[in-house]
N, C-alpha and C positions, 0 to 999 in steps of 0.2 A: 552908734546905737541911740542919739539922742530921741528919736521918735517912740522908744519903748519906755513908758513909765510904769508905776505900780498901782495903778487905779483899779479898780472892779466896775464890772459892768453886769447888770441882770442878765441871766441866760432866759431868752424866751421860751425855749423848750422846757425847761425844768423850775423855772422861778429862782434858782441858785444865783450864786454871784460866780463870774469867771475871772480868775486873776489874768492882769495883763502885767507883762514883764518883759525884761530881756533874757538872753540865753541862759538858761539856768545851769546846764552840762558844760558851758565852754569855760575855759581857763587859759589866760595867757602868761601863767606863771607855775607850769606843771613841774618845773625842775626843783620848786622849793619843798617838795613832800614826797616821800617815797609811796607810789601808787602801789596799791594790793587789790587784785580782783579775789576777794575772799571765796575760797571754795573753789574757785575758777582757776583760770591760768595766771601765773605770776608774771611779773614784768621781764625775768629773765627767760620764761617759756615764750612770750610774746616776742621777745628780740631773737629768739631762736627760730621761731615760724617766719619771722621776716627774713632772717638769713638764709633759710632754706628757700624761700621764694626768690631770692635775690641771686643765689647760686646755683640754682636748678632750672633752667629754663622751662622745662617740662612742666614742673608745679606751677608756675606763674601763667602759663599758657592755658593750664587745665583751669585754673581759678577763674580766668577772662572767659573761657569758652562756657563755663557752668553758668555764670552769670547770664552771658547773652543766650544762652539756650534755654534759660528758665522763661524767657519772654515777658510780654507784657500783658496787660489785663484791660478790661472795660469794665465801668461801673453804669448800670442801667437803672433809670429810675422811670416812672410813669409820665410825670408832667414835663412836656417837651421844653419849657421855659427853666424850668430847675435844671434838666437835662444839658441845655446849652450853656448855662452858667457853671455848673459842675465841671463839664469838659474844658471848658476856659480855665477855671481855676486849677484843674489837674496837670494842664499843660504849660501854664505861666507862673505856678507859685515858686517863690524864690527858695534855692536849695542852696545851703552854705553859702559859699562866699562868689561862687563864678557859674553856678548851675540853676537850671530850672526844670520844674516839671516832677513830680511823684515819681514818675520811673527813674530819674537820675538818682533820687534819695533811696529807693529800693535797691538800685544796683550798687551803691555803696554799703547799704546796709547789710545785703546779702555777702558782699565780699567779705566785709568785717566778719559775719557770723560763720562764714567757711573758714576763714583764717584763724580766728580765735576761739570760735565755739559759741561765744556770745556777742551779742550788738545791742547797741544802745543810740536811740534817736531820740528827737524831741520836736514837738508842735510849737512853734512860736508865734505868739498873736500879737495882733498890732494893737495901737492906743483904743481903737473902737471895739476890741475884743473879737476880731475875727483872724483865723489863721493865716498868718502872712506868711510864714516861712516855715521850712523844715530843717533840721541841723542833725548831723551825723556826729555824735559825739566821740571823742579819742577816750580809750579805756584808761590812758596815762593820767587823765585828770579827775578820775572817778573811782569809788570804790563801792561793791555791791556787796550786800549782807542779806543773807537769809534769815530773817528775823523769827520768822516762825516756818513750819513746813509748808505751809501754803502762800506765803509771802516772800516777796523779794524787792528790797529796798534799795534804792540809789542813793549815795552820800557824796558830797564833794567837798574838796579842801578848801577851808575857808578860816583864817584867822588861827592858825596852828593845830586846827583840828577838824576831823571830818564830820560834817553836819549834814542832816537830811534835807531833801530839795524842798523848798516851800510849797511847790506845785508838783505833786509826783502824778496827778492825773495826765500831765500833759507828757510825760515820758513814754517812751516806746521801747519795750525791752523783747528779746527773744533768745531762746538757747536752742542750740542744736544737739541732739540726741544726749540729754543729761542722764546721768547714771540715777538709778531707783534711790528716792529719797533725798535729792539735790536738784536745786533750780538752776545750777550752772551748767553751760553745755561743754563740750568738748571740741576741740579743734579737728577738722578734716585730716590735718596733717599728723595726728596723734599717731605714734608709732613709725614714722618715718626718719626722725633724726638717726637712729642707728643704721638704717639702710643707705641712707644719702651720705653718711659719714663714710661709709665704705666706698661708695660710688666716687665721691670727690677725691679720695685716696687714689683710686685706679686712673682717674682724670690726670690728677697731679702727677703721678708717675709716668703716665704716657707722654704728657709735656716736657717732664725733664729729660726723658730717654730719647724723644724725638728733638729736642734742643743738643743733645750732645751727638746724636748721629747726623741730624740735618747740618750742622756746622761740623764738617769733615775735619778731623785733626790728623796730623800723620807724625810718625817716629822714622826720623833719618839717622841711620846707625852705619859710622865707619869704622871699619875692622883694619888696623893696620897689619901688613902681611911680611914685611921686612924689618931689621934693626933699624934701618935709616927712618923708614917710615914711622916706628915708634918714636925716633928722636924728635921728629917733626909733626907729632900726632895733634898737638894742641894748636898749632898753626893751619894745619890741614883742615881740622875739625872747624876753626873759626872760619877759614874760608869757604867751606862747604855750608857752613850755617847763612853767610852772606849771601851766596849764589842762590841758596834755596829761598831766602827772604825776598831776594829781587824778582825771582822767578814767581813766587806766590801773589807778591803784590802788585805785580804788573797788570795793568787794566787791559791788555790785551794777551793772548796766548803766548807764553814765552818757554823757552827749553831750559832746562837745567844740566849743566856739564858737570862733571866731577869725574876725577881720576882716583883709582884704587877700588877696593872692595866696599861698597857703597849699598845699602839696602834700604828700601823705602816701603814702610807698612802703614795702614791706616788703623788708628787707634779705635778700638772696641769692634773692629770687623767681624772679629770672631764671636763675638757676644750675640746671644740670641735674645730678641725682646719676646717677653710673653704675649701670647694671644689673649686680647682683653675682650673677644667679642661674647664669649659665654659669660663669663662674670658680670659683665656690663648688662647684657641681656636679663640675667637673672635679677639684678637689682632693679632694673627698669620695670620689670614683670611687677614686683612688689609695688613699685611706686603707682604703675598704673592701675593696678587692682585695688588700691586705697582710694585712688582719686575717682573711680567709677567711671570712666570714658573710655570708648573704644580706642585701640592703638591707633588706627589710621585716621583718628581726630586730631592726633597729636604729633602726626608726621613719622610715625613708626610703619614702615613698610615690612610688617610680619605678615606671614602667609596666612589668607584667612578664606574661607569658602563663602558663596552667597548666603548660603544658610545660616553659617555662623555671623557674618555680619548682620543679617536680619535680626538674630537672636540679641546680639549686641545693643542694638537699636531699640529693640523693646526695653532691655533692662535699663539703657539711658533713660528712657521715656519714664520708668518707674521711679529712677532717682530724681528727676527734674521734677516730677508730680510731688514728691517727698520734700522738695525745698518748697515748692509753692504752699504746700500746706503750712509750712513753719511761716511764710510770709504773709498768708491770709490774715490771721488775727491782728497783724500790725497794719495792715491796708484797711480793714475792717473798723479799726480804732481810729484811722485818720477820717475816714469817711464819716463816722458817727459823729466826732468832733465837728467836722464842717456842717451837717445837716443840723445839729443841736444849735450850734452859733448862728445859724439862719433862721432859727425858729420853726424848723420842720422836724418831722417825725422821720427818723432815720429807716425808711423804706426802699430798699434798693437791692440789686443782685450783682452778685460778682463773677464776671466771665472771664476766664483765662483764655489767652490767644492758642491756637493749635501750635503745638510743639513743632512739626516740621510738617510739610507737604505730604510726604512718604506716610506718616501717621494719618493724615486725612484720608489719603487715597485707600490704604488698607482698611480703615475703617469702612469706608464706603463700600468696599468691594464685600466686606463680610456682611454687611447690612443687605447688599443686593442679593448675596447668596441665600441668608435667611429667609428674605421675600419671595425668592423664587422656590424656595422648599416648601413653605407655607402655601404658595399656591399651588403646588403639585399635591399637597396633602388634602386641600379642598376640593380639588378636580376630582382626585382618585382617592377616595376614602377607602380605607381597609375594610376588606369583609370579614365578618364574624364566621 
């Protein structure tokens, strides 16, 4: 980070001073302090949500699909030269350590927002005072405090205490569905730990039962029938055990030969394994309902009619539009900073990409039907 100093540069747009510095929200010694997202998720909750994502594949798949389905956007401005320069910056700006493009930053930002309910990022300036990078901050390195009902401040751990950031204007924050009177968001996975705990117990039990049943165990019983047999019962039992071991360990099919009353039974053959289809589906239904994705997008082949699938797609579209509304202030703050530091007035429009081709098709069909109805109304006006 040698190129990042702490000098200041005049802002051509506002006449103020723009700070130039290294990453404020980054920390390489996060283990030295107990991080607490005040009023929001605690470190224990964040570890719990991370464990849920790792242990339940549907949750991990749903988060990834929600991020991808939210889609991209375009920034439109009037001047062609400014548009070309802006598009180049949006595609090539450095993001974290190994990514490029504003879209890469937003993908990580939205994933953090869905998982923890609150996301924090930062615009990093170059020594010349130009937005040179975007950084997704880890919540483990920061503390967020609601110092007033309308103010949310970010603090970092420094020299044994939490201190406010020197340039909070460059910090990007977002909260998902905060409670009334709170600036902290709630995770999309809130309410799922109890359900997933039951689901994981069922899966663990299924694994244990199949491990026992799949690796078949046998009970070989020898019953002496005469007095002479009882006298040599120990020796004959040892011979039977040796012969049985030889037959079972042979790589090729081998016969087991024994003399006397010998019975062989499979251990656990009479036990009945509980049917897990109903309880597993009940738990999965709760998870799918919380994640807001249609079952077929998660690989669940549940019966669904064409009309039901269409309604589920409409509901998913509304969910994705809600996520876009959460991200739009972040995108606009990044663009406003870019325009101001270029000495330009932030005049632009933000256009989101169409969510799906099916959505475009249905919208076009609806517009066509409305146009045809309007045409008929003009050609055949109603008579009084």
